[in-house]
C-alpha positions as CSV (number, residue, x, y, z in Angstrom):
1,M,-14.1,25.1,-67.0
2,H,-11.8,22.2,-66.5
3,Q,-13.2,19.9,-69.2
4,T,-11.5,17.1,-70.9
5,D,-12.1,14.8,-73.9
6,H,-10.4,12.0,-72.0
7,G,-7.3,12.2,-74.2
8,P,-4.0,10.6,-73.4
9,T,-3.3,10.5,-69.7
10,V,-0.2,12.2,-68.6
11,E,1.3,11.4,-65.2
12,A,1.9,14.5,-63.1
13,P,3.9,14.5,-60.0
14,A,1.8,14.1,-56.9
15,R,1.5,17.1,-54.7
16,R,1.2,17.0,-50.9
17,A,-2.4,17.3,-49.6
18,A,-3.1,20.5,-47.8
19,P,-6.1,22.5,-46.5
20,P,-7.3,25.4,-48.6
21,T,-5.9,28.8,-47.8
22,G,-8.4,31.0,-49.8
23,L,-10.8,31.2,-52.7
24,S,-10.5,31.8,-56.4
25,P,-13.4,32.0,-58.8
26,S,-12.5,28.6,-60.3
27,R,-12.4,26.9,-56.9
28,A,-15.5,28.6,-55.6
29,G,-17.2,27.3,-58.8
30,D,-15.9,23.8,-58.2
31,F,-17.4,23.6,-54.7
32,L,-20.8,25.0,-55.9
33,T,-20.8,22.5,-58.7
34,C,-19.6,19.4,-56.7
35,P,-18.0,19.5,-53.3
36,L,-16.1,16.3,-54.0
37,L,-14.5,17.8,-57.1
38,Y,-13.4,20.7,-55.0
39,R,-11.8,18.3,-52.4
40,L,-10.0,16.2,-55.0
41,R,-8.6,19.3,-56.7
42,V,-7.8,21.5,-53.7
43,I,-7.1,19.2,-50.8
44,D,-6.0,15.8,-52.4
45,K,-4.5,17.7,-55.3
46,L,-5.1,14.7,-57.7
47,P,-3.4,15.3,-61.0
48,E,-5.5,15.9,-64.1
49,P,-4.3,15.3,-67.7
50,P,-4.2,18.3,-70.0
51,S,-6.9,18.4,-72.7
52,P,-6.7,19.9,-76.2
53,A,-9.5,22.3,-75.4
54,A,-8.0,23.7,-72.2
55,T,-4.5,23.9,-73.8
56,R,-6.0,25.7,-76.8
57,G,-7.5,28.2,-74.4
58,T,-4.1,28.7,-72.8
59,L,-2.5,29.3,-76.2
60,V,-5.1,31.8,-77.3
61,H,-4.8,33.7,-74.1
62,A,-1.0,33.8,-74.5
63,V,-1.3,35.2,-78.0
64,L,-3.8,37.9,-77.0
65,E,-1.6,38.9,-74.1
66,R,1.6,39.1,-76.1
67,L,-0.1,41.0,-79.0
68,F,-0.3,44.1,-76.7
69,D,3.5,44.2,-76.5
70,S,3.4,45.7,-80.0
71,P,2.6,49.3,-80.7
72,A,-1.1,50.0,-81.3
73,A,-0.8,50.3,-85.1
74,E,0.9,47.0,-85.3
75,R,-1.6,44.9,-83.5
76,T,-2.9,43.3,-86.6
77,H,-4.6,40.0,-87.3
78,E,-1.5,38.8,-89.2
79,R,0.8,39.7,-86.3
80,A,-1.5,37.7,-83.9
81,L,-1.4,34.7,-86.2
82,G,2.4,35.0,-86.3
83,L,2.5,34.7,-82.6
84,L,0.6,31.4,-82.5
85,R,3.5,29.0,-83.3
86,P,6.1,30.8,-81.1
87,Q,3.7,30.7,-78.2
88,W,2.9,27.1,-78.8
89,E,6.6,26.3,-78.8
90,R,7.0,28.3,-75.5
91,L,4.2,26.3,-73.9
92,L,5.7,23.0,-75.2
93,G,9.0,24.0,-73.7
94,E,7.4,24.7,-70.3
95,R,5.3,21.6,-70.4
96,P,6.7,18.9,-72.7
97,E,3.8,16.5,-71.8
98,L,1.5,18.7,-73.9
99,A,3.0,17.1,-77.0
100,G,1.2,13.9,-76.0
101,L,-2.1,15.5,-76.8
102,F,-1.4,15.0,-80.5
103,G,-0.1,11.4,-80.5
104,G,3.1,9.8,-79.2
105,G,6.0,8.3,-81.1
106,E,7.5,4.9,-80.6
107,G,8.5,3.9,-77.1
108,G,6.2,6.5,-75.7
109,A,8.1,9.4,-77.0
110,A,5.8,12.4,-77.3
111,E,6.0,13.9,-80.7
112,P,3.2,16.0,-82.2
113,D,1.4,14.4,-85.0
114,G,1.5,16.9,-87.9
115,A,-2.1,16.6,-89.1
116,A,-3.7,16.7,-85.6
117,L,-1.6,19.6,-84.5
118,T,-2.4,21.5,-87.7
119,R,-6.1,21.1,-87.2
120,W,-5.8,22.1,-83.5
121,L,-3.8,25.3,-84.4
122,A,-6.4,26.1,-87.1
123,D,-9.1,26.1,-84.5
124,A,-7.0,28.4,-82.4
125,E,-6.6,30.7,-85.5
126,K,-10.4,30.8,-85.8
127,L,-10.8,32.0,-82.2
128,I,-8.2,34.7,-82.7
129,G,-10.0,35.8,-85.9
130,Q,-13.2,36.0,-83.9
131,W,-11.6,38.3,-81.3
132,F,-10.6,40.7,-84.1
133,R,-14.3,40.9,-85.1
134,L,-15.3,41.7,-81.5
135,E,-12.6,44.1,-80.4
136,D,-10.2,46.4,-82.1
137,P,-6.8,46.1,-80.4
138,T,-5.4,49.2,-82.1
139,R,-7.9,51.2,-80.0
140,L,-7.2,49.4,-76.7
141,H,-4.6,50.4,-74.2
142,P,-4.6,47.9,-71.3
143,V,-2.7,48.9,-68.2
144,E,-2.5,45.3,-67.1
145,R,-2.6,41.8,-68.7
146,E,-2.8,38.5,-66.9
147,L,-2.9,40.5,-63.6
148,Y,-2.7,38.4,-60.4
149,V,-4.9,40.0,-57.8
150,E,-5.2,39.1,-54.1
151,T,-6.8,40.6,-51.1
152,A,-7.9,39.6,-47.6
153,L,-11.4,40.6,-46.4
154,E,-11.9,41.9,-42.9
155,S,-13.0,38.3,-42.0
156,G,-9.6,37.1,-43.0
157,L,-10.8,35.3,-46.1
158,L,-8.2,35.5,-48.8
159,L,-9.5,36.0,-52.4
160,R,-7.2,35.7,-55.4
161,G,-7.2,35.1,-59.1
162,Y,-5.9,36.3,-62.5
163,I,-7.6,39.0,-64.6
164,D,-7.0,38.7,-68.4
165,R,-7.0,42.4,-69.0
166,V,-7.5,45.7,-67.2
167,D,-8.4,48.8,-69.2
168,V,-8.4,52.3,-67.7
169,A,-10.1,55.2,-69.6
170,P,-8.4,58.6,-69.7
171,T,-11.1,59.7,-67.2
172,G,-10.1,57.0,-64.8
173,E,-12.9,54.4,-65.2
174,V,-11.7,50.8,-64.9
175,R,-12.9,47.9,-67.1
176,L,-12.1,44.3,-66.2
177,V,-12.0,42.0,-69.3
178,D,-11.9,38.2,-69.5
179,Y,-11.6,36.1,-72.6
180,K,-13.7,33.0,-72.9
181,T,-12.8,30.5,-75.7
182,G,-16.1,28.7,-75.3
183,R,-19.4,30.0,-76.6
184,A,-21.6,32.5,-74.8
185,P,-24.3,31.3,-72.4
186,S,-27.9,32.0,-73.2
187,R,-29.4,35.3,-72.1
188,D,-31.1,33.7,-69.2
189,F,-27.7,32.6,-67.7
190,E,-25.6,35.7,-68.3
191,G,-25.8,36.6,-64.6
192,K,-24.4,33.3,-63.6
193,A,-21.5,33.6,-66.1
194,M,-20.7,37.0,-64.6
195,F,-20.0,35.5,-61.2
196,Q,-16.2,35.3,-61.9
197,M,-16.1,39.0,-62.9
198,K,-18.0,40.1,-59.9
199,F,-15.5,38.2,-57.8
200,Y,-12.6,40.0,-59.5
201,A,-14.4,43.4,-59.1
202,L,-14.8,42.7,-55.3
203,V,-11.1,41.9,-55.1
204,V,-10.1,45.1,-56.9
205,W,-12.5,47.2,-54.8
206,R,-11.2,45.8,-51.5
207,W,-7.6,46.0,-52.8
208,K,-7.5,49.4,-54.5
209,G,-10.7,51.1,-53.2
210,V,-12.0,51.4,-56.7
211,I,-15.2,49.8,-58.0
212,P,-14.7,48.9,-61.7
213,K,-17.0,50.7,-64.0
214,R,-17.5,47.8,-66.3
215,L,-17.1,44.0,-66.3
216,Q,-16.7,42.4,-69.7
217,L,-16.7,38.8,-70.9
218,V,-15.5,38.3,-74.5
219,Y,-16.7,34.9,-75.9
220,L,-14.7,33.7,-78.8
221,G,-16.5,30.4,-79.4
222,G,-19.7,29.9,-81.4
223,G,-20.8,33.1,-83.1
224,G,-18.8,35.2,-80.7
225,D,-20.3,37.7,-78.2
226,V,-19.4,40.4,-75.7
227,V,-21.3,40.4,-72.4
228,S,-21.0,43.4,-70.2
229,Y,-22.2,44.4,-66.7
230,D,-21.8,47.5,-64.7
231,P,-21.5,46.7,-61.0
232,D,-22.3,48.9,-58.0
233,E,-21.4,48.8,-54.4
234,A,-24.5,46.9,-53.4
235,D,-23.6,44.2,-56.0
236,L,-20.1,43.7,-54.5
237,R,-21.3,43.7,-50.9
238,A,-23.7,40.9,-51.8
239,V,-21.0,38.9,-53.5
240,E,-18.8,39.4,-50.4
241,R,-21.5,38.1,-48.1
242,K,-22.1,35.1,-50.3
243,L,-18.3,34.3,-50.5
244,M,-17.9,34.5,-46.7
245,A,-20.9,32.2,-46.2
246,L,-19.4,29.8,-48.9
247,W,-16.1,29.8,-47.1
248,E,-17.8,28.9,-43.8
249,T,-19.4,26.0,-45.6
250,I,-16.1,24.9,-47.1
251,S,-14.3,25.2,-43.7
252,Q,-16.9,23.0,-42.1
253,A,-16.4,20.4,-44.9
254,V,-12.7,20.6,-44.3
255,A,-13.1,20.0,-40.6
256,T,-15.5,17.0,-41.0
257,G,-14.1,15.5,-44.3
258,E,-17.6,15.6,-45.7
259,F,-17.5,16.5,-49.4
260,P,-20.6,14.9,-51.1
261,A,-20.5,14.2,-54.8
262,T,-23.1,16.1,-56.9
263,R,-24.0,14.7,-60.3
264,N,-24.3,17.5,-62.8
265,R,-23.9,18.2,-66.5
266,L,-20.2,18.6,-66.3
267,C,-19.6,15.0,-65.1
268,D,-19.0,13.8,-68.6
269,W,-15.8,15.9,-68.7
270,C,-14.6,15.0,-65.2
271,D,-11.2,13.3,-64.7
272,H,-12.1,11.9,-61.3
273,K,-14.9,9.4,-62.0
274,A,-12.8,6.6,-60.5
275,S,-12.9,8.5,-57.2
276,C,-16.6,9.4,-57.4
277,P,-19.4,7.3,-55.8
278,E,-21.9,8.7,-58.4
279,F,-20.0,6.5,-60.9
280,G,-19.2,3.5,-58.7
281,G,-15.8,4.9,-57.6
282,T,-14.4,5.5,-54.1
283,P,-12.8,8.7,-52.9
284,P,-9.2,8.2,-51.5
285,P,-8.9,8.3,-47.7
286,Y,-9.3,11.8,-46.4
287,P,-5.8,13.1,-46.0
288,L,-6.4,15.8,-43.4
289,P,-7.0,15.4,-39.7
290,L,-10.6,15.7,-38.7
291,T,-11.4,18.6,-36.3
292,G,-15.1,18.6,-36.4
293,P,-17.9,16.1,-35.8
294,P,-19.2,14.3,-38.9
295,A,-22.9,14.1,-39.6
296,S,-24.5,10.9,-38.5
297,G,-23.6,8.0,-40.6
298,V,-21.3,9.9,-42.8
299,P,-17.6,9.0,-42.7
300,A,-14.7,11.3,-43.8
301,G,-14.9,11.7,-47.6
302,G,-18.6,12.4,-47.7
303,V,-19.9,8.8,-48.6
304,P,-22.6,7.8,-46.1
305,A,-22.8,4.2,-44.9
306,A,-25.9,2.3,-45.8
307,R,-28.2,1.4,-42.9
308,D,-28.0,-2.4,-43.6
309,G,-24.2,-2.4,-43.9
310,S,-24.3,-2.9,-47.6
311,A,-22.3,-0.8,-50.1
312,P,-22.3,2.9,-49.4
313,A,-25.1,4.9,-51.0
314,P,-24.4,8.0,-53.0
315,P,-24.9,11.1,-50.9
316,A,-27.8,13.5,-51.5
317,P,-26.7,16.6,-53.4
318,A,-25.9,19.3,-50.9
319,A,-25.8,22.9,-52.0
320,P,-24.3,25.5,-49.6
321,A,-26.7,28.1,-48.4
322,T,-24.9,30.7,-50.5
323,R,-25.8,29.2,-53.8
324,S,-28.1,31.3,-55.9
325,D,-29.2,31.4,-59.5
326,E,-27.6,34.8,-60.0
327,D,-24.1,33.8,-58.9
328,D,-23.8,30.1,-59.8
329,P,-20.9,29.9,-62.3
330,A,-21.7,26.2,-63.1
331,A,-25.2,26.6,-64.3
332,E,-25.8,26.5,-68.1
333,A,-22.1,25.9,-68.7
334,P,-21.5,25.8,-72.4
335,Q,-20.8,22.3,-73.6
336,G,-17.4,21.9,-75.0
337,S,-16.2,25.2,-73.5
338,D,-12.4,25.3,-73.7
339,E,-11.2,27.5,-70.9
340,H,-7.5,27.7,-70.4
341,L,-5.5,25.7,-67.9
342,S,-6.2,27.2,-64.5
343,K,-3.4,28.8,-62.6
344,E,-5.7,29.3,-59.6
345,S,-5.6,27.1,-56.5
C-alpha cells in the first residue's frame, strides 16, 4: 500500500512524464483500485511525501534482509534489534528528507525529534519481535533476498518486481516469501491478498521454468499471521491471462488519456486529492500524445464534460474486464497497513 497520514510534505524533484513500460504488482493494484491513481503515479510521476508507516516498513524490511548476513546461530532477536539504528541511519543518509517525518528544526532544518523518533523505532521493534514469533531465522537458509525479478511474456508484456525472500529446500522446492508490516486480511480476502505472490510466481515460472511450491505472506501487524498458498500451472496461466487483459486495458487508457477516478476505501490515505475530481480537484493536463479516439464526451484525463456545459461530473467507476474477487489486491486492504516504500514503477 501507499498510504500516508498526511505528515509533513517533502518536495521531490519532478520526473519527466512517460508511458508505462510494463507491470509490477503494485502498479497493477493501483489501476485496479483507481485508474487515475495509476496515471498520476506512473505517467505523470507526481511526487508523494514519505509517510512514517511506509518508511517503517522499509526499515523493518532492511533489518530482516541484513539479519541473514549473519551465520544461522547468530540470527537472534537481540542482533536484529541491534541492526535497527544502523539501518535507520543508512536510510537517512540515502534520503535525508525522511528526518522531516519527526519534526523539523528552526529555519526548516530537518532534525529528528527525539521522542517521536523513539516511539516510531519502538513500533518497528514490535514488528521485528512479531517476526521472531512467526519464523525461526536460525532454521531458514534463503538463497535470495530483495530479489529483483523481470520477464517478458510471449505477448511482449514486461513483468517485474521485488521478492523479499526466496527459500529453496534441499530437495529443490522453491518458496517465495513476502513480509507485510500491516495486519492480515480476513479469511474471506486471503485470495485477494495473494495476488502479488501469484504475480511473482508467474514471473519466476516464465523466467526460470520452475513453479514455486509455496507462496507465503508473513504479516507482522496486529496479532501476526502467516498465510500460505500452493500454486499450480492452471493458477499461473489464469493470472497470466488476466494480466495480459489488464495490460490491454491500460494501453487503451494510455492511448485515449482516459483514466477515471474511482472512489474507494483507500482514498483517505491518497496524496493526490487535489488532482482528483472525486474530491473537487482537477487532474493535470494529460502529458502524453493521444493516439486513440476518446469516448464520447470524455476529454483526456478521464473527466467527462457535463451535457449542460457546467462543471465536469465525476466519471462512473470503470473496472477493467480482468478484475475479479480472487485477484483484486485492493479489496479488504487492512486499514493502517504500513507497506514499505515501493521500488516498483
